[in-house]
N, C-alpha and C positions, 0 to 999 in steps of 0.2 A: 677451561674454555669459558668464554663469556656466555651469559644467559641467553643473549640473542642468537648466538651460534647454536646452542643446544636446541632452542626452539625451532630454528630454521631446519636443522637436521631432522627433528621429530616430525615437522610438517612435511618435509620431503619424503620421508619413509612412509608417511600416511598416504601421500598422494601417488607416489610411484613405487611403493613397496612391492616386494615379490612374495607371492604365495607359495609356500613349500608343501610338503606332504601333510596330509590330513588338515589342510586349511591353515597351517601355521604361517604367521606373518614373519617374513624375513626382511632385514634392513637392506636398503639399497645404498645408503650412505652411512659409513661408520668410520671410526677413528682407529688408525694404526693396527689393522689386523693383517698379519702375514698370511698370505694364501697358502704357500708351500715352502717353508723355510729350508727344508732338507731336500735339495734338488739332486737326484741321482743322475749320473751320466752313464751312457753306454758307449764303450769303446770298441775298436777293432782288434785290440791286442798288439798293435804296432806302436811302439813308443814314439817313433819319428813322426807318425801321422797324428796320433791322439794328443801328444804333448807338443811336438814340434810345429804342427800345423794348427790344431784346434786349441791348444794351450790349456784346456780344461780336463783332458783325459778322455774326451769323447763328446758325443752330442747329448745335451740334457733331455730328459724325458719332459713331455709336455710342450714341446716346441715343434715348429715346422721348419724343415731344412730342405734345401735344394742342392743337388749335385749336377753340375753343368759340364759339358765338354763334348768333344767330337766323338763319333762312334768308336767303340772298342778302346776307350780310354780309362776303363776301370770303375765306372759308376755302378754297374750292376754287381761287380765284385765287392766293392766296399759295402754296398747294401746287403749283400749276402753275409758278409762277415759280421755286420751289426746285428742281423737277425739271429745268426748262430750265437753271438754273445748274449743277446737278450734271452734266447731260449734256455741257455745254460744258467743265466743269473736269475731269471724269473720263471721258475718252473710252472707256477700256477697261472701265469698270464700267457695269452696267446700272441701270435704274430701273424700279420696278414701280408699278402703279396698280390698286387694287381698286375697281371701280365698283359699289358696293353700291346706289347710288341710281338705277342704270340711266340715266345721263345721256349716256353716250358713244355717242350716235347721230351723225347727220351734223352737227348743230349743235354737239354736244359735242366732236367731233373738230376742228371749226373753231375752237372756243374754245381748245383746247389749242395748236393750231398758231399761233393769233394771239399766244400767249404764248411762242413760239419753242420749243415742245416738239416733239422729233422723235418723232412718233407711231409711225412705222414701227419705231423702236428701243425702244419702250415695251412692257414685259412686262405683259400684262393678267391679273389674278388673278380667277378666277371667271367669266371670259367664255367661256361654252360655245357651241358651234355652234348655229345656228338649228334644225337637224333633231333636236337632242337632246330628251329627254323634257321637257315643259313644267315639270315639278316640279324639274328640275335647274337651272332658271334662277333659282331663289330663292337669295338670298344667305344661306347658312347660317353662323352665327357660328363654330362649331367648325371647319368646313372652311376658312374664310377665315383665321382666326388660326393654324391649323396650317400652312397654306401659307406665310404670312408668316414664321413661325418657321423653317421649313425653308429658305426662300430667304435668310434672314439667315445661317444656318449655312453656306451655300455660300460666302459671302465675296465673291460677284461683284456684289453690289448696293450702290450708294451711298445711294439714297433709295427708300423704299417708302411709298406713300400708301394709307391705308384711308379711303375716302370713301363713307359715313361709318359710324361705329359704331352710330349710332342707327337705321340701316336694316337691321341684321342680325337674323336670326331664329334663336332657339335650336333646336338639333337635335331635341330631344324634341317641341317644338311643331310643327316642320316634318314630322316623321314621323307625328305624329298627324293633321295636316291632310292629308297625302298619302294615308294609309290611308283616311280618311273620304272624301276626294274621289274616289278610284278606286272605292270601293264605291258611292258615290252615282251615278257615271256622268257622262258629259259633259253639260254644260248644266244640271246640278243645283247647288243651293246647297251649298257646302262650306267656307265661310269660318268655321272653328272657332277661328281664332287671334285672340283679343281683344287689343287694344292694351295694356290693363292687365296682362294675363297675360304678354305679351311683355316689356314694360318692367320688370316685377318680376323676371323670370328673367335678364335681361341682366347685372345687377351680379354675380350669382354666377358667371356664365361669365367675365366680364372679370377678376374677382378671381383666378380660377384661371389663365387663359391669359396675362394681362399679366405675372404673376410669372415666367412662362417666356419671354415675349417680350422682356422687358427685358434679361436676360443674353445672349440670342441676338443682340440688336442690338449689344451691346457686343462680343461675340465676333466678329461679322462686320464690325464698324466700319460699321454701316448706320444711317442716320437713318430712323427709323420715325415717320411723321406720321399721326396719327389725328384725323379731324375728327368732331365730334359737335354735335348741336343742343341747345338749352336747352328745358326743359319746366317747367311749373308745379310748384312745390314740393308734394310729396304730402302735406305737413303744413300746407298753406295754409288748411285749414279751422279751424285754431286761431286764437285771438284775435290781432289784429295787435299788441297790446301785448306778448304773450308772444314773438312773433317779434322785436320790437325789443329786448326784454330779452336775448334769446339772440344778437342780432346775426346773424341768419340771412338769407340771400338769399331773395328771392321766387322766383327761378328756380334750377333745378339742371340740371347736365349729365346727359344720358342715359348711364347706366353706373354711377351711384352713386359711392361713395367709392373704388372701385378706380382710377379715372382720377386722382383727387386724390393718391393715395398713390404710384402707380407711375410717373407721368409725371415726367420731369426738368424739363420746362418746360411751362407752360400759358399760352396766350394767348387772351384773350377779346375778341371783336369785337362792336361795337354800331353800328347805323346812326344817324348823326348827323342826316342830312337829305338832300335831293335836290340834284343838280347841274342847275341850270336855266339856260337860255339862250334869250332871246326868248320866254319863256313855255312852252318845251318842256323836259320832264324828260329829260336826257341820261344820268343815272346816279345813283349814290349816293355820299355822303361817309361813310366808315366810320372809326371810331376803334378803336384796338387798345390793349389793356391787358395787361401782363405780371403775372399773378396768382400765379405760382410759378416759381422757378428755383433748381435745386440746383447749377448750373454757373456762376453769376455771383453777385456780392454782392447781398444783399437791398436792395430799394429801396421807398420809399413812393411808389407810383404810383397815381394816380387818373385818371379820364377827363379831368379839367380841366387837369392839368399834363403830359399826354402830348404828343408831337409832333402836328402838325396832321393832319387826317383824310386817309385814303387815298382817292384819287379812282378810282372804278370806273365806267367808261363802258360803256353798253350795246352800243355799236358796236365794242368791242374796242380802241379807241385807247389808247395808252399815254402816260405822262408821262415825260420824260427823267429818268434817274437822276441826271444832273448837277444838275437843278433841286432835287431833294431834298437833294443835298449843299450847295448854296448856302443852302437854307432852314434846314438844321440849323446851318450856320456862322453864320447870322444869329441863330438862337435862342441860340447859345452866346456871342454878342457879338463874334465875330471879324470878321464882315462888318457894317458899319454900315448900318442900315435906316432910311429916312425916307419914310414913306408907301409908295409902290410903287418907290422908288429904292433901289438897293443899291450900296454903295461899299466898295472894298477897295484900300488903298494908292494912293489917288488915282484909281483907275479907277471911274467911276460909270456905272451902267447902269440903265435903267428896266425893271422886270419880271424875273421869274425866267427867262423864255424867252430874253431877250437876254443875260443873264448866262451861261446854259447854252451858248448858241451861242459866246459869247466864250471860255469855258473849254474847250470842245471844240476850238477852234482854237489854244488855248495849253495844251498838255498839261502843260508844266512848272509853270505856275501852278495848274492843277487838282490836280496831285500835291502841291503845297505846301499848298493848302487842305485837301486830303484828309488829309495827315499831321497837320496841326494839329487837325482835327476829331477824328481818332482819339485823339490825345494828350489833348485837352480832355475828351472823353467818358470816356476811361479814368480821368482824374484825378477827374472829378466823381463817378464811380460806384465809385471805389477798387478797380478791377480791378488785380490785382498786375502783370500783363503782358499786352499785347495778343496774342491768339492769332492764329496765321497764317491769314489768310482765303483761301479758295479762289477767291473772286470779288472782283474789283476793281470800283470804281465805273465805270459806263459800259459795261461789257461786256454786261450784260443791260439793255436799255432797258425802261422801263415801271414802272408802279406796279401 
């Protein structure tokens, strides 16, 4: 570097330098220092989702991601599978869960445990004792996001889930309703929080807090997962021709543009149809779409060319992760598929279930297919180098 550049950097560090522990002076401007070259990813264990949708094998630690979609479209399920994977891979690090939708009752706990989440080791954010003031049970946005930020700074958390941002209440509206409710007395009508007023105030809050939450997640190497629901476009009253001309979506995620700007990855879920057997509905088929990613190469992804739907069963049953590996290998053309038959190097089996059982009994063959799937997906999506995955196929069963 030129002498003037060195002097400029030295003067900047003297003027705006950072003071570390024990008064040690730290540089604010420096040359070519990698913050975290080895970026670990956390996957769900489903090859079609981790590699077919995300392309990296999972979500990288130290990032902020959002899962968007209509209700019962698999957002909480994917979050639970990521928490289970992180608990298995990082035994010394904790996982947090903010239950803003008040789902973690007895059935909610069973739902998490059916996805192999260690509920006893899960840190619950905003879960106050039953004997507390009833007004303290409300999920206040500023409280929740401040708690998540501080937990990220601790460095002890691998994954933190906020489920969901659409259910949070702004502090000012909560204080207004609390004051009105206490003055009205018990049993009196005190619902002064309109949904329009709450939804309109949330983007301002998220724009402020997510800007602080994103660097906190990077500092603590924590994966922060925020789920949110879709709502009707507030400008839907305009003419349809104008919407088409502007190429705007009919639905928008609750939270405004803050989620679009601050999230490193955004995945949108949509229900494709029902899982039926003998005339009974057993679950839903859900499609996932990666609509933003700053940590992987850009892709042209639509619901039509994404991997097959994720199967969500009401009774909590799971589909083997090896099945999704065989399915993705067939989609990449490495495993020959003819009807319901799958063939690989002379070995021919009918149905994904039989192939999964065969590969589970032949670990070497499964590792060979897995390596080729990773290489093929990496080549297809022009990723410079596969990142080190914390979760291998088969460790966490289920979709």
